[in-house]
N, C-alpha and C positions, 0 to 999 in steps of 0.2 A: 949088320948095323947093330951096335950095342944098345943096351937098355937106356942108357943115359941119352943117346942121340934120339932114339925112338920117342922117349918121353918128352924130350925138349921139343921135337918137331910136332908131335901130337898135341902137346899142350898149347903151342903157339897157334896151330891151325884151329884148334878147338876154341881158344880164347877169341880169335878173330871172328869165327863164325857166330859165337855166342853174342859178341858185341854187336855184329851186324844185324842178327835176327832181333836182338833186344831193341836196337834202335828202330828197326822197321816196325815191330809190333807195338812198341811203346808210343812211337809217333802216331801210328794209326789208332790204337785203342785209346790213348790218352786224349788226343784231340777229339776223337769220336765221343768219349765220355764227357768231356767238357762241353761239346756241342749239345749232347743230350741234356746235360744239366742246364745249359742255357735255354733249351726248348722247354724244359720243365718249369723253369723260372718264368718264362714268358707266358706259358699256359696257366700258371698259378695267378699271374697278374691279370690275365684275361678273365679267369674265374672270379677274381675279386671285383672286376668291373661289372660282371653280370650280377654278382651278389649285391653290389651297391645299387645297381639299377633295380633289382628286385626289391630292395629295401624302399626305394622311392615309390615303387608300385604298391608295396604294403602300406606305406604311409597314406597314400591316396585311398587305398581300400579301407583303412581304419577310419579315415574321415568320412568316406562314403557310408560306412556302417553306422557311424554316429548319427548322420542325418536320416538314413533309412530306418533305423530302429528308434523312432521318435513319434510320440503321440501326435504332434503337430503335423508331421509329414503324412501320417496315416489318415488324419482328418482331412488334410488337403486333397489327397487322392480320392477320398470319399465325397469331396465337394462341400465339406463343412467348414472350411477355414479360408475365407476369401482373402484375408490380409497376409497369408503365409508367404507369398512371393515378395511383396514390397518390404516385408519385415526382415526377411532372411537373405535374399539373393540380391544384394546391393554391390556396387563395385568393391567396397571394402571387403566383402566376403571373398570375392575371387582373389583380391590382392593378398589378403592375410593367409588364405589357404593355399595359394599358389596354384589355383585351378583355372583352366581356360574354358571348360565346357561342363554344363550341368543339364541333365535331361531327366524328367520325371514322367513315367508312363503308368497307366493302369495295368491290371492283370491281363488285359487283352492286347497289350503292347501298343495301345493308342497313346501317343505322346500328348500330355496335358501341360507340360512346360518344357521349353528348350531355351537355353541361354548360352551364348558364346561371348567371351570377353578377350579383348586384345590388351594384354598386360603391358605391352610396349607403349601403345598410344593411350592406355587407360580409358578404353571406351568399349561399349558393347558392339558386337558385329553379328552379321547373320551366321547361323549355324553352317559349318562347311558342308557343301552338298555331297562330297565324297564320303562323309561320315555316315550319311543316311544309308549307304550300302551295307553298313554293319548293323543296322537296326531292323532288318527284316525278321520274319518269324523264326527262321532257322539260325539266327545269330547266337553265338555262345553267350552274348550279353544277356539274352533272355533265357536264362538257364531255368532249371527246375525251381519253382518258387517254394523252396523249403526254408525254415527259419534260419538254419546255419549255413546255407549255401551262398556261394559268391562266385563271380568270374572276374579275373584280372589279367592284364597282359598289355601288349603293345600292338598298335595297328599302324598301317602305312597310309598316309595321306599326302596329297601334293604339297601341302603346307609344311610337311615334315612328320617325323615319327610322333605318335601320341601315346602316352601312358594312360590306360583306361581301365575302369573297374565298374562292376555292377553288383548291387545287393538288393534282396527283396525288401519291400516296405513292410515294416512291422511296428507294433506298438512298443512303447518303451520297455515294458516288462515282458516282451516277446509272447504275449498272449494273443489268441485269435489267429486267423489264417492270414498269410501275406496277401496284400491287395494291389500290388504293383511292383515296379522296379525303379531304383534310384541309380543313375549312371553319372560318374564323374570322369573327366578327362583333363590331362595336362600335357602340353607339347614338351617333347624331349628337346628343349631349346638350348641355346648356347650357355645359358646360366646353369642348367642342370648338367650339361656335358662338362663345363668347367669345374663343377663340383666333383664330378667323377674323376677328372684329371688331378685335381688337388688332393683327393682322398688317397690316390695310389701314388702320387708324385711322378706321373708319366703322362705324356700327351695322349689323349684319347680322341678318336674320330669315329663317326657313325655315318655309314653310307648305305645306299640301297643295294640289295643283294643282286649279284651278277655272277652267273655260273662260270663265265670265262675269266672274270677278274679273280674270283676266289678259288685258288688252286691248292695252296699249301696253308697250313695253320700257322707256321713260323717260316718266314722268308728272310734270310740275311741280305741286307742291302749292300754292305761292304764290310771291311774288317772292323768297323767301329760301331755300326748300328744294325739292328735287326728289327723286323716288323712282324707282329703277331696278329692273326685274324681269327675271328670266331663268329659263327652265324647266330642270329637271334630270331626265334620263331614268333610269329604273330599269334593272336588269340585263336586262329584256325589251325595252328600247328605247322604253318608253312614258314620256311626260312625267308624272312622278308628284309632283314637288315644285316649288315656286317659291322662288327665292332673291331677296330684296329688300334694297336698301341705301338709306339716306337720306343725301343729300349736299347741302352748302350750295351756293347758286347764285352762287358768287364770280365765275365767268366771265361769266355773264349780266349781273350788276350792273356788272362792269367794262366790258362793252360799252355799257351805258346811259350810264355816265360818259364813255366815249370819244366817244359820239355827241353828247352835249351839248357837249363841248369842240370837236368838229369843226364843229358848227353855228355856234357862236360865232365861231370862226376864219374860217369861210366868209363869214359876214355882214360881219365887219370887212374881210376881204380884198376883197369885192365893193364896199363903200363906198369904200375907198381907191382901188381900180382905176378906179371911175367918176370920182372927182375928178381923178385924174391924166390920164385920157383927155380929159376936158373941157379941161384945161389945155393938152394937146398940140394938140388940135383948134384951140383959140383961137390958136395960133401959126401957123395957116394953112400947114400943111405937107402937106396931103392931096394937093394937085395934083402936087407934085414926087415924092411917094411913089408916086403912081399912075403917073407917067412911068417912074420907076425900076423899079417892079414890072412894067410893060409890057416894058421891055428884058430884065429877068431872065427873064420868062416866055417871051419869044421865044427866048432862048438855051436855056432848058430844053426848049422844044418842038423846036428844031432838033437839040439834043444836041451842038452844036458848041461845045466849051469854049474854042476859040481866039478867039471873039467877045468883045467887051467892052462894058460899058454906058457911056452918056455921063455925064461928071462935070464939071459947070459950077459955078463959084463957089468960095467958100472958107468954107463953113459945114459944119455936121454932115452935111447930106445929100450935099454934094460929097465929104466925107471918106468917107461911107458908100459912095458910088459907087466911090471909089478902093479902099476895103476890099473891095467886091464884086469888083472887077477883080483885086485881089491874091488874093482867095479863089478866083476862077476859075482863076487861074494855079496856085495851090497844088493845087486839085482836079485840074487837068490833069496836074500832076506826080505827084500821089498815084495817079491812075488808071493812069498808065504804070507807076509802081512797083508798084502793087497787082497789075496783070496779070503783071508779072515774078515778084512774090512768090508769087502764086497758082500759077504754073507750078512754081516751086521747091517750094512746100508740097505740091502734089499728088504730085510725084515722091517727096518724103520720106515722105509718108503711105503711098503705095502700096508703099514698100520696107519698111514695118514688118512684124514678124512677128505683132503683135497685130491682132485684128479691130477696125475702126473703123466706126461706124455712127451716123448722125445723122438724126433725124426730128422733125417738128413734132408738137404735141399732137394734131392730127387724124390722125396716123399716117402722113402722107406723108413718104417718105424724101427727104432733101436731099443725102445723100452716103454712099457706102460705098467702102472701099478694095478693092484687088484681092484681097487675101488673104481677106477676108470673102466676096467674090463667089465665089471659087473654093471656099470651104468649104461654102457653101450650094448650090453648083452652079447659080447663076443669074447671067447676065451683068449687070454693073453698069448697063448702059444700060436693062435691063428693070426694075431696081429703083428708080432715081432717079425721083422724081415720083409713084411709086405707093405703095400701102400694103402693108406686109409685116410679118408677125409670126412670131416663133420658135415652133416646135412644142414647147412646154414640157410636160413630164410633168404630168398634172393635179394630182398631189399636191404638186408644187413651184410651181404657178402662183401661190399666195398669197405665196410668197417674193418673186417678181418684182413683184407688185402692191404689196406692202408697201414694197419698196425704192423704187418710183416715188413712192409717197405720202410717203416720208421725205425726199424732196428738197425743200428749202425755201431761201429766200434766206440764212437763217442757217447752214444745212448743205447747201450746193449739191451735194455729192457723197456717194455711198455705194457700198459694195461688196456684192455678192450672188453666191451660188453656187446653181446649180440644174441639173437634168437636162433635156436636150432629146432629141427623137426626130430623129435625123439623117435625111438624105434617103435613106440606104441602110437605114433602119428600125432601125438600132442605137441604143442609148441612150448618150448621151455627157454628160459633166460639163463645164460651162462656168463661168468666173468673169468677172464684168463689173464695171467701175467706171462707175456711172451719174452723169452730171453734168448739172445743169439750167442752161440759159442763160436768164437773166431779163431782162425789159425794164426800163425805168426805173420802171415801176409795180410792179415785183417780181412780174410775171406770167411764167409759163413761155412762152418763145418757141420753145425748141427743146431736145431731149434729145440728149446725146452719150454714146455707149456705147463703151467700149474694153474688150476682153476677149480671152480665149484659151481653148483647149480644155485642160482639166486632168484628163481621164479617166485618163491614166497616173499622174499624181500621186496621184489618189484611190485607185487600186489599190495604189500603193506605201504610202500612209498606212494603208490597211486591213490590208495585210500586216504592217506594223510594229506596229499596235495588237494584232493577233492574236498576234504573236510575244511582245509584252510581256505580254499576258494569260496566255499559256501559261507564260511564265517565272515570273510572279507566282504563278499557281496551283500550279506545280510546287514552288516554294520554300515556299509556305504549307502544302503537304501533306507535306513531308519531315519524318520523325520526328527532328528535330534542328535545328541552327542553321547556316545558311550565312553565311559572313562574309568580309569583305575588310578587311585592315589595312594601314596604311602607317606607316613610321617609319624613322629613321636610326640608332636605338640598338639594340644587340643584344638588350636585355631589355625594351624599351618600344616597343610598337606601338599606334598609335591606330586604333581601329576606325572605318573609314569607312562600313561597311554591315554590318548583321546582319539576318537574316530574322526573320519572325514567330515562328519556333521558339525564339527566345531567351527568350520569355516562359515557356514550359513548362520549358525547360532550366535557366534561372538565376533565374526569379522576377522579373527586371527587364524593363521595357518596352524594345523595340528602341532607342528614342531615348535611353534612359538609358545605353546602352553605346557610343553613337557620339559623335564629337566630342571635343575636348580638355577640355571642362568636364564630361563625363559620368563614369560609373563606369569606372575603369581596369580593363580585363579582367585584367591581371596580378594585381590584388589579389584576384581570385576564385580563383586557382590556389592550391592548398595549398602553404604555404611550403616543405615538405619536397620537393615535386615540381617547384616552379617552376624551379630551376637546370637540372635535367635536361631539362625540357620546352623551355626556350628554347635550350639547347645543341643539342638534337636538331634543332629548327627551323632554327637558325642554320647548323649544319653542312650540313644537307640543302639549304638555300637556296643556300649558298655553292657546293656541288657541283652545283647545278641538278638535284636529284633530288626526287621527291615524298617526303613524310614521313608517318609514322604514329606516334602517341605516345599512350599511356594515362596518365591522371593523375587526381587528385582535384580536384573543383571545389566551392567553397562557395557555396551559393545565397543569395538575399536573406533567406530565413527562417532561415539558419544550418544548413540541412541539407547534408550532405556526400554528393556523388555521384561515382561513377567515370564518366569520359567517355573517349571515343576521338576524337582529332583527326586528320583526314586533310587534306592540303593540299599546296601547292607554291608556289614563288616566281613573281612576275610581274616580268619584266625589261624594261628600256628598250632603246632602240636601241644604247646603248653596252654592253649586256650586263650592266649592274649591276642588282641587284635594287631594285625600287621599291615593291613591295607583296607581300603574301601573301594567298592566297585558299584557302578550304577549307571543311570541313564537320565539325561536332562533334556526336556522338551520345551519348546516355545508355546506358552499359553497366553500370549498377549491378546490374541483375538478372543479367546475364551474369557479372559479377565474383563476385557471391555464389554463383551456381551453380557457377562454376569452383572457387571456394574449397571449396565443399561436396564437389564431385567429387574434388578433390585430397586432401582429408582422408579421404574414403572409400577412395580408391586407396591411400593410405599404409597404412590399416588392412588392406585386402585384400592388399596386397603383403607386409605383415608376416606375415599369416596364411599366405599362399601360401609364403613363404620357409621358415617354420617347418615347415609340412606337407611341402613338397618335401624339406627336409633330413631329416625323420624317415623319409619314404618311401625316399629314396635310401639312408639307413643300413640300413633293413630289407632293401632289394634287395641291397645289398652283402653283408649277412649271408646272405641266401637263396642268392645265387650261390656264396658260399663253402661253404655246406652242400651244395649240389648238386655242386660239384666234389669235395668230400670223399666224398660218398656214391657218386659214379660210380666212384671208385677201388676200392670194395669190392664192386661189382656185376660178376658174371661172366655173368649171363644177358643175351644180346645184345638181346633184345626189351625187357627192362626198361631197359637202357642207352639204347636208342633213345628211350624215353619221357623219360628224364632229359635227353637232348640237346634234345628239343623244349621241355621246361620251361626249360632254360637260354636257348634262343633267345627264348622268350616273355618271360622276365625281362629279357633284354637290350633287347628292343623296348620294354618298359615303362620301362626306364632311359632310352632315347633319347627317348621321349615326354615323360617328366618333365623332361628337359633342354630339350625344345622349349618347354614351358610357361614355363620361365625366360626364353627369348628372346622369346616372344610377349607375356609380361607387360610387357616393356620398351617395346613399341610405343607411340609417342605420349606416353610419360611425360615425357621431357625437352624435347619440342617440336622442330619442324623448324628447320633452320638451313642456312646456305649452306656448301657444302664443295666443294673442287676435286675433280672426279671422278677424275682420274688418281691422286691421292694415296689416295683412298678405295679404288680398285681394287687398288692394290699392297698396301695394308694388309690388305684382305680375303683376297687369295690367298696372303699370306705364310705362313700356317699350313698350306697344302695342299702336298703333296709333288709338285711339278711339275718335278722335276729332269730328266726325260726329255721334257719338253714345252716347245716354244718359245712364249713369250707376247709378243704385240705390242699396245701400247696407243697409239692415235693420237687422243686427245681432250684434249690438254694444256691448251687454252685454255677448257675448259668448266667452269662452276660450276653446281651443282644445289642447289635448295632442297628438302631431304628430311630424313627422320628420321635421327638418328645411327646407327640400326641398318642404314643402307644398306650399310655395310661387310660386314654379315652376309649380305646378298643376294648380293654378289659371291663371298663364301666358298662359299655353297651352290651357285652356278652352277659354280664351278671344281671343287668336290667332286663334283657330279653328272657333269661331263665326265670326271673321273678314274675315277669308279665305273662309269659306264655307257658310256663311250666305246669301251671294248674295246681290244684290242692295237693297233689301227690308229691310235689317238690320238697325234698328234705336234705339233699346233699349236692354240693358242687366239688368236683375233684379236678385238680390241675397237676399234671405229671409230664414226664418227657424222657426221651432216650435218643442216643446217637444212632444214625443209620448210614448206609452207603451214600444216600443222596443229601444228607445233612442232619440237622437236629429236628426231631419230630416232637412238637409240643402239643399235648392233648388237653382240651377243655371238655369236661363231661358233667352232665347233671342227670338226675333220675326223675325228671319231669315227664310231661306228655310226649315229648319228642316232636319231630317234624315229618310230615307226610312226604312220600316219594314224589308226589306231584309238585310240592313246593321246593324240593332240594335244589333244583336248577334255577329257581327264580328268586330265592331269598336275598341274593347278593345284588340284585338289580336295583337301581335307583327308583324310589317311589313305590316299591312293592312291600306291602306290610299292612298291619292292622292300625297303626298309629300314624307315624310320618312316612315310614317306608325307607328311611335313610340310615338306620342304625347299622345294619350289616354291610351296606354299601360303603359307609364311612370306614368301618373296620377294614374292609378289603383294600381301600385306597391308602389307609395309613400303613398297612403292612407292605404294600407293593412298592413303596418308596425305596426300600432297600432289598427288593427282590424276594420278600417273604410271601408265601401263598397260604390260602386258607380254603378248606372245603368241609362240608358237613357229611358225616358217614354214619350217623346214628340210625336206630330203628324206631319207627313210630310206636309209641306205647311204652318204650323202655328208657327213653331219655334222649336228649340231644348230645351229639359227639362231634366236636370241631377239631380237625387235624390242622395244625399250623406248622408248615415245613420251613425251617430257617436254613438257607443255603450255606455251604462252607464259606468261611471268610466273614460271615455276618454274625457269628457267635463264637464264644470261647468259654471254656470251663475253668473256673478259678475257685479256690477255696473261699468260703464266706460263712457268715453266721447262719444258724439253722432257725427255721420258723415252724410253727405247728398250728 
């Protein structure tokens, strides 16, 4: 049998076998693949149903946490809030929250409130008896009473499945220890199941768990529909329910259509190939092809690309021989270039800072760069050709596996982050780009991974998130509104940001007050107050000083509130103001209280003035009568008693005058005053003609009560009265310290004994009225200024007046001597 016949017969038989095998394999594998895809789709939809049900549980858990972490709930569990239940757990509460059961117990699991509500009939019902089986001491619902602990899940009741959650009872700010448990439950009724069905667009059903009924996770019903099952665990971890969905078999039917088309194409292709092959064979080319193949095979066997095949004649085969020779030349050149390129490529790759790692689907490594070899502390020569896997943290292993599964010809690359256990046993974060290299048949031939260690980046991100969370929590809990405004006009600033406190302060939502299209904040300020408010802000921003301003604010409901705004300007690199930032608080209650106090003070001061005037008039008359009576008394013992009466009346006169000074404390409000001018004004009415006075605090300004001038009068008067004949000098000086500004008042008189140092500031202690130093201390204390005596008896008195930071400032001013 000649070559032509052999080739024809062999080709025909081979073609038939290939077609048959291909049909069998493609039919089996293709339909199996589509069935597998169908199962994956059903399992994904089942996972979506479980995720949606978990979201419903999380919603109930969040609501439960809101009630559990509440001061009112905490007080109710302690027995301090009797109206807690009627105020909070009314039918509207259950309706609005979508809740059927609420249980509150103390820390010993004693139920102090239980409520069950039938949402269908809109009425309260007894607590389901079967639910009490889940409320024993070992129930997961009574978990460890830690501030951030919780229990949530599903339980099985005769009335139907119930979504249930439990949280520890805490104060609103999470301070103190948990004192009980707050439990909420909602039936997984038709409304919730319908919501699950609508969310995934497929029919969803939930039934009690049955080992005989639940056999396969995906069960085809017919050629058109398939059913998927998945178990659901209750809070004890037992499989209590079965979720099922019904899904059309679109993928399976598409696979059948694809297989039919493939079979048709394959048969047509086989028939055409056979006809063409017969035609070629008929042209008697097999012998020359065999010779050509022999030459090419020899070159391939030797591996010497410098050899060439014989090319005789001027037909297609000769041209093929010439083409093979040219191809051999090209391959020879490419091989040389490839070797040079590979050397350059290896150098570039090894110089990269990223890890580079390539391996085949069987796990055998084909390449690693030096940086990856150093990172895993394994030489590259020991890695290439062998299998190596990263030690991924078990919880993150699905992330890596899912990323590999996501690599397809349509999406050949994906990114993934996960944790690994480093060779030093530390846990490190890594980020990888996984790229699949596919063959012409779209099969994975190799994986290429490029990555880096991102542990430091993860730590920085976590720090940033925590900082943002703390800032958000702080702003949300402030009793007022934090704001940032920007603008170029003196009276019009656009709010860029306002905190959640804007809702309680103004009645507007934060987004209503921000941006150029929202409510202009200037329109909320009372028209009578707006000019002064913006003038104060503008002047302080221009002087780069913080500002404080009180004004009236009109809320969304028309209510008028008194508020206090505190803030300062924000400046650019050029020093020009570009924004203002600050805080606004509601002081309506304080304002009303101040007005009430002011009115009461006016009435009391009027009464005191009238009473004091009448007493002083009576004392003047009494002193006059004592003086007249003494002139007519000759008995020395009686005269002695009249002298005592006169001294007592004088003391009463001085004490009444003291009440006049003490009455003025804090009436007019503290203000800034230059201390040197205040000192000279205070001592001006004291006869210090024989005493030298030096004041060395010209640049100091103090924020104090206007009666500060009276304090220096009393100090000078005490020096003159108690200093003795040795008094010749009074010195007033000062200096800044870490605690504030220390103002010193010194004289060179007799001084104060150690026994009297702790008593001289007490009311009534002294040789005359006993109220001078007491009044001084009260005047200074209004703005937090303290005073003490530190001199030595016999060398003079020394009073240290400490002015706290914020109550003084150093400014240039005129000098005095």
